[in-house]
SERO-4910 file (N, C-alpha, C, O; in steps of 0.05 Angstrom, whole numbers):
BEGIN
 pado doro    nc1    nc2    nc3   cac1   cac2   cac3    cc1    cc2    cc3    oc1    oc2    oc3
  Met    A     15    -23     -5      1      3      5     12     16     -3     36     12     -2
  Lys    A      3     40    -17     22     64    -20     19     91      3     -6     94      5
  Val    A     26    102     14     21    124     34     31    148     24     53    149     13
  Leu    A     15    170     27     16    194     16     21    217     49     -1    224     60
  Val    A     40    224     60     38    241     72     51    272     67     73    277     58
  Ala    A     32    290     76     33    316     71     54    335     92     51    325    115
  Val    A     65    348     93     81    360    106     86    397    100     88    407     77
  Lys    A     86    410    120     90    436    116    117    451    130    124    447    153
  Arg    A    126    465    116    145    486    128    140    512    140    135    532    127
  Val    A    140    509    173    136    538    185    157    540    208    174    523    213
  Ile    A    153    565    221    176    575    241    170    556    261    148    550    270
  Asp    A    201    542    269    205    530    284    194    546    315    198    569    322
  Tyr    A    176    517    331    165    519    354    178    534    372    168    553    384
  Asn    A    202    525    373    214    543    391    225    572    389    236    585    407
  Val    A    221    580    368    228    607    358    205    631    369    180    628    368
  Lys    A    217    653    378    192    667    389    185    688    364    203    699    350
  Ile    A    161    692    361    149    698    332    152    730    337    146    736    360
  Arg    A    160    750    321    168    772    311    151    787    294    156    781    270
  Val    A    132    805    297    120    817    273    135    837    260    153    849    271
  Lys    A    127    843    232    145    867    221    137    888    238    120    887    256
  Pro    A    153    912    230    149    944    237    122    957    231    111    975    244
  Asp    A    113    940    204     94    962    193     68    939    198     47    945    186
  Asn    A     67    916    213     54    902    222     37    893    195     13    893    197
  Ser    A     49    887    172     44    874    149     42    845    156     21    833    151
  Asp    A     61    832    166     61    803    165     75    797    189     79    813    208
  Val    A     83    771    186    101    753    208    128    761    195    130    760    170
  Asp    A    152    769    213    177    774    204    194    745    202    198    730    222
  Leu    A    203    739    179    217    710    175    242    716    177    256    696    183
  Thr    A    258    743    172    286    743    166    304    733    188    302    742    211
  Asn    A    318    716    182    337    697    192    317    684    213    321    688    237
  Val    A    300    670    206    283    658    231    288    623    225    286    616    201
  Lys    A    292    608    240    295    579    241    266    572    229    245    581    238
  Met    A    268    553    206    242    540    205    244    509    199    263    496    192
  Ala    A    226    504    203    221    472    211    197    458    205    176    470    204
  Met    A    200    427    200    173    412    190    157    427    216    168    437    236
  Asn    A    122    426    210    108    426    228    105    401    244    101    378    235
  Pro    A    106    410    272    109    386    292     77    366    283     83    342    281
  Phe    A     58    369    279     38    356    271     50    333    246     49    308    248
  Cys    A     59    346    227     67    331    201     90    315    213     93    292    205
  Glu    A    104    324    227    123    302    237    118    272    250    131    252    248
  Ile    A     90    278    266     73    256    270     62    238    249     59    214    250
  Ala    A     56    255    231     43    239    211     66    225    191     62    205    176
  Val    A     88    237    195    114    227    179    119    190    192    122    168    181
  Glu    A    118    198    217    127    181    239    110    156    237    120    133    236
  Glu    A     85    161    236     63    144    230     65    125    202     62    101    201
  Ala    A     70    141    182     74    118    160    100    107    159    102     87    144
  Val    A    121    115    170    145    104    171    137     74    182    140     53    169
  Arg    A    127     77    211    115     56    225     99     35    215     98     13    225
  Leu    A     83     44    194     63     31    180     80     13    158     71     -7    148
  Lys    A    102     24    151    121      6    131    137    -11    146    145    -33    137
  Glu    A    142     -3    170    164    -20    183    147    -48    196    159    -69    199
  Arg    A    120    -45    200     98    -65    200     99    -85    181     97   -109    186
  Gly    A    103    -70    152     95    -87    131     63    -80    120     50    -95    105
  Val    A     55    -59    128     32    -54    115     29    -34     98      9    -32     84
  Ala    A     57    -11     97     57      6     70     79     -5     57     97    -16     69
  Thr    A     79     -3     41    104    -16     20    121     14     11    145     15     13
  Glu    A    106     36      3    119     65     -6    111     84     11     91     79     25
  Ile    A    122    104     14    115    130     26    126    155     11    150    160     10
  Val    A    110    168      2    111    193     -9    105    214      6     84    214     19
  Ala    A    122    235      6    125    262     27    115    284     -3    123    286    -27
  Val    A     95    297     14     92    321     -9     88    347      5     85    347     30
  Thr    A     89    369     -8     89    394      9     83    413    -15     90    407    -38
  Val    A     69    438    -10     56    465    -24     75    481    -15     76    480     10
  Gly    A     89    495    -25    104    520    -15    125    535    -36    122    538    -60
  Pro    A    148    544    -17    170    557    -36    192    534    -37    190    511    -29
  Lys    A    213    546    -50    232    522    -60    242    514    -33    245    490    -27
  Ala    A    247    539    -12    265    529      7    250    507     27    261    496     46
  Ala    A    221    501     18    205    483     30    213    453     20    199    433     26
  Gln    A    239    450      2    244    425     -1    270    420     21    283    399     20
  Glu    A    275    439     38    287    428     64    265    409     82    273    390     95
  Gln    A    246    414     81    227    393     97    218    368     79    210    347     89
  Leu    A    218    372     61    215    354     44    246    326     50    243    302     57
  Arg    A    261    334     47    285    325     49    289    310     74    299    287     74
  Thr    A    282    323     97    280    315    123    256    292    131    259    276    150
  Ala    A    233    293    114    223    273    113    234    250     98    225    228    103
  Leu    A    252    253     82    260    231     61    281    219     83    285    195     82
  Ala    A    293    235    100    317    221    122    298    204    136    301    180    140
  Leu    A    277    218    143    264    197    168    247    174    158    235    158    173
  Gly    A    248    173    133    243    146    122    221    142     98    213    120     91
  Ala    A    212    168     88    198    174     68    216    161     37    241    160     39
  Asp    A    208    155     20    216    139     -6    221    158    -31    239    155    -48
  Arg    A    205    177    -31    203    201    -53    184    224    -44    165    226    -28
  Ala    A    196    240    -60    173    265    -50    163    282    -75    173    280    -97
  Val    A    144    299    -70    130    311    -89    130    339    -81    117    343    -60
  His    A    143    366    -95    137    393    -82    121    403   -109    124    398   -133
  Val    A    101    420    -94     87    435   -110     97    467   -103     92    480    -83
  Glu    A    109    472   -123    129    495   -115    112    523   -122    105    528   -145
  Thr    A    108    536   -105     97    563   -104     99    580    -87     93    575    -64
  Asp    A    108    606    -94    112    631    -82     88    647    -68     90    669    -57
  Glu    A     64    630    -69     40    647    -62     33    638    -35     34    615    -26
  Arg    A     24    662    -22     15    650      5     -8    630      7    -29    642      7
  Val    A    -10    606      7    -27    592      6    -43    583     32    -31    573     51
  Glu    A    -69    588     32    -85    582     54    -95    548     53    -87    531     36
  Ser    A   -113    542     76   -117    512     74   -139    506     43   -144    483     39
  Leu    A   -146    519     31   -164    509      7   -145    501    -14   -147    479    -26
  Gly    A   -120    525    -19   -104    523    -38    -92    496    -36    -91    480    -55
  Ala    A    -83    492     -9    -61    465      0    -83    445    -16    -78    431    -36
  Ala    A   -107    446     -2   -124    414    -12   -129    414    -40   -141    395    -50
  Lys    A   -124    429    -49   -134    432    -79   -105    419    -92   -107    398   -105
  Ala    A    -78    431    -88    -60    419    -93    -54    388    -81    -44    372    -97
  Leu    A    -58    382    -62    -56    350    -50    -83    337    -67    -77    314    -76
  Ala    A   -101    343    -72   -120    328    -87   -111    322   -116   -114    301   -127
  Arg    A   -100    341   -124    -85    330   -150    -63    315   -150    -59    303   -171
  Val    A    -48    312   -132    -29    290   -130    -38    272   -112    -21    259   -100
  Val    A    -59    268   -107    -78    243   -101    -83    229   -117    -80    205   -118
  Glu    A    -94    246   -134   -106    238   -164    -84    223   -183    -87    204   -199
  Asp    A    -63    236   -176    -38    224   -197    -23    195   -182    -12    175   -190
  Glu    A    -31    206   -157     -9    176   -139    -33    156   -131    -25    135   -122
  Gln    A    -57    159   -132    -68    136   -124    -63    123    -94    -67     99    -92
  Pro    A    -57    135    -73    -49    125    -52    -71    115    -35    -93    125    -33
  Gly    A    -61     90    -20    -81     73     -8    -88     86     23   -104     77     39
  Leu    A    -71    108     26    -80    124     53    -64    152     46    -45    156     31
  Val    A    -78    166     60    -66    196     59    -65    202     91    -82    195    107
  Ile    A    -41    216     98    -43    222    133    -34    253    128    -22    259    108
  Leu    A    -40    271    146    -33    293    150    -33    310    175    -55    311    185
  Gly    A    -18    322    187    -23    331    215    -48    347    217    -58    362    200
  Lys    A    -58    341    243    -92    358    245    -97    390    239   -118    402    238
  Gln    A    -71    399    236    -66    429    238    -34    446    239    -15    441    254
  Ala    A    -34    463    223      3    474    230     -7    489    242    -30    497    243
  Ile    A     20    495    259     17    516    278     21    544    276     18    562    293
  Asp    A     29    546    248     27    577    239      0    585    242    -11    592    263
  Thr    A     -9    582    220    -43    585    218    -60    577    236    -76    594    245
  Asp    A    -61    549    247    -75    539    270    -97    533    257   -115    528    273
  Asn    A   -107    531    232   -134    522    217   -147    498    224   -170    496    232
  Asn    A   -133    482    221   -146    451    224   -172    444    205   -195    437    209
  Gln    A   -156    451    180   -178    453    160   -172    432    130   -187    416    119
  Thr    A   -147    438    124   -136    418    100   -142    391     93   -148    378     73
  Gly    A   -138    384    121   -147    353    112   -172    342    107   -174    321     94
  Gln    A   -199    361    120   -224    359    123   -229    370     93   -247    361     80
  Met    A   -213    389     84   -220    401     58   -216    375     33   -232    366     16
  Leu    A   -184    366     39   -179    349     17   -202    323     31   -203    305     14
  Ala    A   -212    319     45   -228    294     37   -256    300     27   -272    283     18
  Ala    A   -261    335     30   -284    337     10   -281    336    -21   -298    329    -36
  Leu    A   -261    343    -26   -248    349    -51   -245    320    -70   -250    318    -94
  Thr    A   -236    301    -51   -226    273    -62   -249    252    -64   -250    232    -79
  Gly    A   -270    262    -42   -290    244    -37   -291    216    -20   -307    197    -21
  Leu    A   -259    225      0   -249    198      4   -260    198     40   -261    221     48
  Pro    A   -265    183     57   -268    178     73   -247    184     94   -225    173     92
  Gln    A   -255    205    118   -240    215    136   -236    210    167   -257    208    180
  Gly    A   -216    207    178   -212    198    206   -199    217    220   -177    211    229
  Thr    A   -209    242    224   -189    262    241   -181    256    271   -192    239    285
  Phe    A   -159    275    282   -151    281    307   -145    257    311   -153    253    334
  Ala    A   -131    229    300   -122    207    305   -104    200    330    -81    206    332
  Ser    A   -117    188    347    -92    179    376    -85    149    367    -69    137    381
  Glu    A   -100    135    342    -85    108    335    -95    100    320   -119    100    323
  Val    A    -85     88    296    -91     81    270    -83     55    269    -59     49    269
  Val    A   -103     35    267    -98      5    255   -109      1    229   -132      8    222
  Ile    A    -87    -15    210    -95    -20    179   -108    -51    184    -95    -66    198
  Glu    A   -126    -57    175   -131    -93    175   -148    -91    151   -166    -74    151
  Asp    A   -144   -108    128   -169   -120    110   -174    -97     95   -199    -94     96
  Asp    A   -162    -77     80   -168    -58     67   -187    -36     77   -202    -23     62
  Lys    A   -183    -34    114   -201    -16    127   -181     -5    144   -161    -17    152
  Ala    A   -186     18    148   -173     34    173   -195     39    194   -217     50    192
  Arg    A   -181     27    220   -192     34    246   -175     53    259   -151     51    264
  Val    A   -197     78    264   -183    101    275   -195    118    302   -215    131    304
  Thr    A   -177    112    321   -191    122    349   -185    148    347   -163    157    344
  Arg    A   -205    159    348   -197    195    350   -206    216    376   -230    216    382
  Glu    A   -190    233    390   -206    245    405   -224    268    397   -223    282    377
  Ile    A   -245    270    424   -269    287    417   -267    295    441   -248    288    456
  Asp    A   -291    313    452   -296    331    478   -305    308    497   -303    313    521
  Gly    A   -315    284    490   -329    270    509   -312    250    518   -314    243    541
  Gly    A   -290    237    499   -271    217    510   -252    210    480   -233    222    469
  Leu    A   -269    185    473   -249    174    451   -274    156    430   -292    140    438
  Gln    A   -269    164    406   -287    149    389   -275    139    368   -258    151    355
  Thr    A   -283    112    362   -274     95    343   -291     98    321   -315     93    320
  Val    A   -273    107    298   -283    101    268   -272     77    254   -252     65    263
  Glu    A   -289     66    226   -281     43    207   -279     55    187   -302     61    180
  Leu    A   -255     66    167   -259     72    148   -249     52    111   -233     34    106
  Thr    A   -256     58    105   -251     41     78   -232     54     61   -234     77     54
  Leu    A   -212     37     55   -189     52     39   -190     53     16   -193     31      6
  Pro    A   -190     68      2   -162     97      7   -179    112     31   -201    104     37
  Ala    A   -170    129     43   -176    143     64   -155    167     75   -130    167     72
  Ile    A   -170    188     88   -149    208     98   -152    206    124   -174    202    135
  Val    A   -126    210    139   -128    209    171   -106    233    179    -83    235    170
  Thr    A   -118    251    196   -102    273    207    -90    271    235   -107    273    253
  Thr    A    -73    269    239    -61    261    264    -65    287    294    -67    311    292
  Asp    A    -65    273    311    -61    283    338    -32    277    356    -19    257    354
  Leu    A    -29    293    369     -5    288    389      1    271    399     25    268    402
  Arg    A    -19    248    411    -15    228    424    -16    207    407    -18    185    417
  Leu    A    -15    210    376     -8    183    367     18    170    367     18    147    375
  Asn    A     37    181    362     65    170    371     88    193    376     84    217    369
  Glu    A    103    187    384    134    209    384    151    202    361    160    180    354
  Pro    A    151    226    349    172    222    325    197    218    332    204    227    354
  Arg    A    218    203    313    242    194    317    255    224    303    244    243    292
  Tyr    A    287    217    310    305    242    296    317    224    276    319    200    279
  Ala    A    325    235    259    336    232    232    369    227    239    386    243    247
  Lys    A    370    203    233    402    194    236    418    211    215    407    216    193
  Leu    A    450    221    222    463    228    201    460    212    173    451    224    153
  Pro    A    470    185    173    471    170    151    448    168    136    451    164    111
  Asp    A    424    172    147    399    174    135    396    202    118    389    204     95
  Ile    A    404    223    135    404    250    126    422    252    103    416    270     86
  Met    A    444    237     98    461    236     77    449    220     49    452    226     25
  Lys    A    437    201     61    422    185     38    397    193     23    389    185      1
  Ala    A    383    213     44    366    225     25    367    250      5    349    260     -8
  Lys    A    392    257      7    396    276    -14    396    262    -42    395    277    -62
  Lys    A    397    236    -45    398    222    -67    376    214    -75    374    207    -98
  Lys    A    352    212    -58    323    204    -60    311    219    -77    315    243    -76
  Pro    A    293    209    -95    274    226   -115    254    245   -102    235    240    -87
  Leu    A    262    272   -114    248    293   -106    230    307   -134    243    317   -151
  Asp    A    210    307   -136    195    318   -158    180    343   -156    162    348   -140
  Val    A    188    357   -172    179    388   -170    160    393   -197    166    393   -221
  Lys    A    134    395   -184    115    411   -204    103    438   -194    109    447   -172
  Thr    A     83    454   -215     80    477   -205     45    478   -206     31    460   -216
  Pro    A     34    501   -194      3    499   -192     -5    494   -220    -21    476   -225
  Glu    A      9    513   -242     -3    513   -266     -3    483   -280    -21    475   -295
  Glu    A     19    468   -273     24    435   -287     -2    421   -274    -15    406   -288
  Leu    A     -8    424   -252    -29    418   -239    -60    423   -247    -79    409   -241
  Gly    A    -60    444   -261    -85    454   -266    -99    466   -243   -123    463   -243
  Ile    A    -90    478   -224    -98    487   -209    -91    519   -191    -68    527   -195
  Glu    A   -101    530   -181   -100    560   -168    -97    564   -139   -116    570   -125
  Val    A    -71    562   -129    -72    560   -102    -66    585    -88    -56    583    -65
  Ala    A    -73    609    -99    -70    637    -89    -88    642    -65   -112    636    -66
  Ser    A    -79    651    -47   -101    660    -27   -121    681    -27   -115    705    -29
  Gln    A   -152    670    -22   -170    688    -24   -174    701     -7   -196    711     -2
  Val    A   -151    705      7   -160    724     32   -144    741     37   -122    730     41
  Thr    A   -143    767     40   -122    790     44   -121    793     78   -136    793     98
  Leu    A    -95    797     71    -79    798    100    -80    828    105    -66    843     91
  Leu    A    -95    837    123    -92    867    127    -79    877    149    -71    900    150
  Arg    A    -74    853    175    -53    868    190    -47    849    213    -65    836    223
  Val    A    -22    848    223    -12    827    243     -1    837    269     22    846    268
  Glu    A    -12    836    290     -8    844    317      0    828    336    -16    810    340
  Pro    A     23    827    353     28    811    367      5    811    396    -10    830    400
  Pro    A      7    793    408    -16    790    437     -7    812    454     15    821    449
  Ala    A    -18    821    469    -21    843    482     -2    827    513    -13    810    526
  Glu    A     23    837    519     26    831    543     12    822    566     -9    833    570
  Arg    A     21    803    582      6    801    609     17    816    633     41    818    639
  Gln    A     -8    830    648     -5    840    665      8    831    690     -2    811    700
  Ala    A     35    844    704     44    824    728     24    825    744      8    844    747
  Gly    A     28    790    763     12    790    786     20    805    806     42    817    806
  Ile    A      3    807    825      6    817    859      7    793    880      0    770    876
  Lys    A     14    803    901      2    789    929    -12    801    945     -8    824    953
  Val    A    -32    783    952    -54    799    972    -50    788    994    -41    765    996
  Gly    A    -56    805   1016    -48    797   1051    -67    780   1061    -61    771   1083
  Ser    A    -89    772   1051   -117    755   1063   -135    751   1044   -139    763   1023
  Val    A   -148    732   1057   -170    721   1038   -191    744   1033   -206    740   1014
  Asp    A   -194    768   1047   -219    781   1049   -202    800   1026   -218    811   1010
  Glu    A   -180    805   1024   -169    822   1007   -174    813    977   -184    828    960
  Leu    A   -164    783    974   -168    774    949   -200    775    943   -207    777    919
  Val    A   -213    773    959   -245    773    953   -249    797    939   -259    799    917
  Asp    A   -237    821    958   -245    848    951   -235    852    922   -249    865    908
  Lys    A   -211    842    912   -206    849    888   -216    835    872   -224    850    853
  Leu    A   -221    814    868   -233    798    848   -267    806    844   -280    802    824
  Lys    A   -278    820    870   -307    831    869   -304    862    853   -315    867    831
  Asn    A   -292    875    864   -288    903    856   -268    913    829   -271    930    812
  Glu    A   -247    896    836   -231    907    808   -230    891    791   -233    899    768
  Ala    A   -225    865    795   -228    845    771   -258    841    758   -262    834    735
  Lys    A   -277    846    778   -305    841    774   -311    816    758   -323    816    736
  Val    A   -302    794    770   -307    766    769   -325    749    781   -335    727    776
  Ile    A   -326    767    802   -349    755    826   -369    776    832   -365    799    824
  Ser    A   -393    769    847   -412    787    857   -420    780    882   -437    793    893
***
């Protein structure tokens, strides 16, 4: 079974986000970029499926600028067999990414598509669901466990009330939650081997799609700084401040 894994280039989660002086966007100057953490979980799950003999080939795919090939090479070092890069310098929103992935799914015909449930930059949690709608494939979102048996995928997903298990007929789409697995680190020999693995570059025009965002970014602002806390001398003083200053009790 072929497994298609989508990955995204984002600012490293350890980096403090800076906003441009004119508030037009996030400042990416000299900022460390990395694979989206949820995408790392997706890659890890695909590799584990291959190690168990369920998957025969892993194809990593991304939509983004030329620099995003760095994240594809990381996926290849982690165990993907080859990669597809839909190269564009446009600011790609969820729907544009889903359209590009849908065309790649059409070309590759994978038995399973795995995506991170969301990216830590836009935090939209939309691409997997949109991809399922565009391809007409069944979906299991927020997966904390994935079991493949007899052309079926049994996905345990986290919901507000606890855990829900759904059974999907393959081919299907799965989006990963944090508790699905713990991603491995790429070893140096695998990083070197990844440089020789095939990476196919396509453009949105070649795929016959338009990925440019239909949303206009008006302004970006950092969150307001939190006020420093204070110490109170007694319970009565605490109650008084909660009642008269914070006005959270009556």
